C-alpha positions in Angstrom: -0.6 -8.1 -0.2 -3.7 -6.3 1.0 -5.4 -8.0 3.9 -8.8 -7.6 2.2 -9.8 -7.8 -1.5 -11.2 -4.8 -3.4 -9.2 -1.7 -2.5 -11.3 1.1 -3.9 -9.7 3.4 -6.4 -11.2 6.9 -6.7 -10.6 10.0 -8.7 -7.8 11.3 -6.5 -4.4 10.6 -8.2 -2.8 9.0 -5.0 -5.5 6.3 -5.1 -4.4 4.9 -8.5 -1.9 2.5 -6.8 -2.2 0.6 -3.5 1.5 0.7 -2.9 4.0 3.5 -3.5 7.8 3.5 -2.8 9.7 6.7 -2.6 13.2 7.8 -1.4 13.1 9.1 2.1 12.9 12.8 2.3 11.9 14.5 5.6 9.6 17.0 3.9 7.5 14.4 2.1 4.7 13.6 4.6 1.4 14.0 2.8 -0.2 11.1 1.0 -2.3 13.2 -1.3 0.9 14.6 -2.8 2.4 11.2 -3.7 2.1 11.7 -7.5 4.4 14.8 -7.1 6.9 12.9 -5.0 7.5 10.3 -7.7 8.0 12.7 -10.6 10.6 12.7 -12.0 11.4 9.1 -11.3 14.4 8.5 -9.0 16.3 5.3 -8.3 15.8 3.8 -4.8 18.9 1.6 -4.9 21.2 1.9 -1.9 18.9 4.5 -0.2 16.4 4.7 2.6 12.9 4.2 1.3 9.4 4.9 2.4 6.6 2.5 1.7 3.2 4.2 1.2 0.2 2.0 1.5 -3.3 3.1 0.5 -5.9 1.0 2.2 -9.3 2.4 1.4 -12.5 0.9 2.9 -15.9 0.2 1.5 -18.4 -1.0 4.0 -19.8 -4.4 2.9 -23.3 -4.5 4.4 -24.2 -7.6 6.4 -27.5 -8.7 7.9 -26.2 -8.2 11.4 -25.5 -4.5 10.8 -28.5 -2.8 12.3 -27.2 0.8 12.8 -23.6 1.6 11.9 -20.3 -0.2 11.6 -18.3 0.6 14.7 -15.0 -0.8 13.6 -13.3 -1.7 10.4 -9.8 -3.1 9.7 -7.4 -2.5 6.9 -3.8 -3.5 6.4 -1.3 -5.4 4.4 1.0 -8.4 4.7 4.6 -8.6 3.4 5.0 -11.9 1.7 8.4 -12.7 0.1 8.5 -14.3 -3.3 11.5 -15.6 -5.3 14.0 -14.4 -2.6 16.7 -16.9 -3.5 18.0 -18.1 -6.9 17.6 -21.7 -5.7 16.3 -23.4 -2.6 18.9 -24.1 0.2 17.2 -27.5 0.8 18.1 -28.9 -2.6 21.5 -27.5 -3.7 
């Protein structure tokens, strides 16, 4: 889950998704080449994976901003959902 709402999507192909998952390959290190890393599609089962997160920023102007924004934060949170088939508390 992104830590802020409204991830900007631009014309660059790698910004079309906020999260990408690829198989680990030492030569794949450039985010702008993500669309080429996922074509053709490969299975990620039983392999090392890389999670790519695109967290673009748009400055939301506030009344206390008089000159420029000196610091902005972006990130994501891993939040498990439907991990088990049933709850361990009520077998």
